[in-house]
Phi, psi and omega in degrees: 000135182270109181275358181267351180281133175245118184300334180153173179256138178240118181253127181243125185236139163240121186239146175256130188233120181284323185275096184304328184299333179288336181269355178242355182263084180297318181297318178297317177301313184296316181298315180296315182297312180301320175295313177302318176298316177299313179299329181271005175060039171262169187235119178280135173246349177177153175225133173233134181211164179207136178257124181276164178298335177280005184074353169291171180215165174227146177208143178231116181257110178272130182244154171306328182273348173144253188198162166228128181230148179219151172215124179253150175230084181297333179295337179242013181052040183222161170212159171243142182223137184231118182235125178220126174232129181287159180248041183295310180259339181202163179282115180262009187305317182298323180295321180298316179294322177295317179293318180300315179298314177306313179295320176304313179295318182300315186272358186046049192264153168263135182277120174271324178204139180218126180236133169244127184242117173274112184279000000 
């Protein structure tokens, strides 16, 4: 077993968002995410999403490199976001942080909780 290998960086975010429309616009989120993923040269293998009666949404973007998942609660001005990229062929840790930063900017969010897990 190679103990020097790190499977990847996993970023978990809980964000506060003042603009509720950003927490209810699934299509805008997916369009932004798909462009961000393209710019980072990642590969989408599938997307599953659902819009709730409360107007919040959930989405899981499965990547060849792992995933990006979100769940929004517009009634509480919050969302949770999960970004994980594996390091199979190269270290993607910087991409995880860059993607996390881009989502913080997209949502104009305040960070309530941020956890980084080196897997």
